[in-house]
N, C-alpha and C positions, 0 to 999 in steps of 0.2 A: 856677569861679567866677573872673572877673577883677576885683579890688577897684579896679583902676585906671580902671574905666569909669564912665559916668554912666548914671543910672537911665533905662530905655527909656519909662517913662510921664511923668514930670515933667521930666526932662532936666536936672535941677539937683543932686541929691545923688548921691554915690558909691554904687554898687552894693554892697550887703552882704547881700542875700537871693537866693534862687534866682530863675529866671526873668529876671535882669537888672533887678531892681528893688531900690529902696532900702527901707529900713525902712518908712517911712511909707506908701508905695505899696503894698507888699506885703500890708499889714494894713488897708488902706483897703477897704471893701466893694465888690466887683465888679472891682476893678482887677486883682487875681491871675488871675482866670478870663478875662480879656480877653489874656493873654499865655501861649502854650503853654510848656511846660517845654523848657529848653534843655539839660537833662541827657542825656547819651548813654545812661543807664540807664534813662530814662522810656520810651523805645520798644522794647517787646519783643513778639515774636509777629507775627502777621499785621496789619500796619498799626499803628495807635495807637487801638484801640477800647476804651473804658470804658464800657458803658452796658447796657440791659436788652435782651437779645438775643431774637428770636423762636424759637419751637420749630421743629426741622426739620419738613419736610412729612410725612416718614414715618419710621418707626423702621426700624432695620436688624437683620438676622439674624446679622451678621457676627460671628464669635467674637472674644471680648476678646482684644487683644494681636496678632491676625492682620493681615497686611498690607493685607487688604481693609477691615478696621475703621479702622486708622491713616489709610488714603486717605480713608475717609468722614470720619473727624474733621478732616483737613486741608481737605477741602472745605467742612464746616460751618464752619469758623474762617474760611476766605476769604469765605464768604457772610455772615459775621458773624451766625450762628445760635448757638443754645445747642448746645454740644458733645454733650450727653447728652440723649436723648429718653427720656422715662419708660418707654416700652415696647421700648426697645433689648433684643434678646437674649431676649425673652419666648418666642419659638419654640423656642430652644435649651433653655430651661428645660422647657417642655412636653414636648419630645422626650426630655430627660434623665429627667423623672418618669415618662413612659410607659415608658421603657426599664427603669427600676427596678421598675416595677409588674409588667412581665412577667417579668423575673428572680425576682421574690419568688413569682409564681404558678407558674412552672417548678420553683422550690425547694420549694415547698408540695406540688406533685403529684408530685415525685421523692420526698419522705419517706414 
């Protein structure tokens, strides 16, 4: 923040608030929203998106932490979609439960 510059909105007072605004303009309703943040820390991730994101078109069966899952998450972020689909990995859970049932059955038969 440069304290020697003039307010971006009114052009009269010295800047003493973020976004290059003076105190009065920063707290005046609607003014702050008209000026994007000038902070280098405000822009993170893919673009500068802060909003309600739509669900991805379909869930993924990729294993958590796998290269495939990370690539899918990166693509969802690029498309500004919600990163996590409610049904992500359900196929894996089903296969895991089926595998456990088979093992329990085999153990019961062996006893």
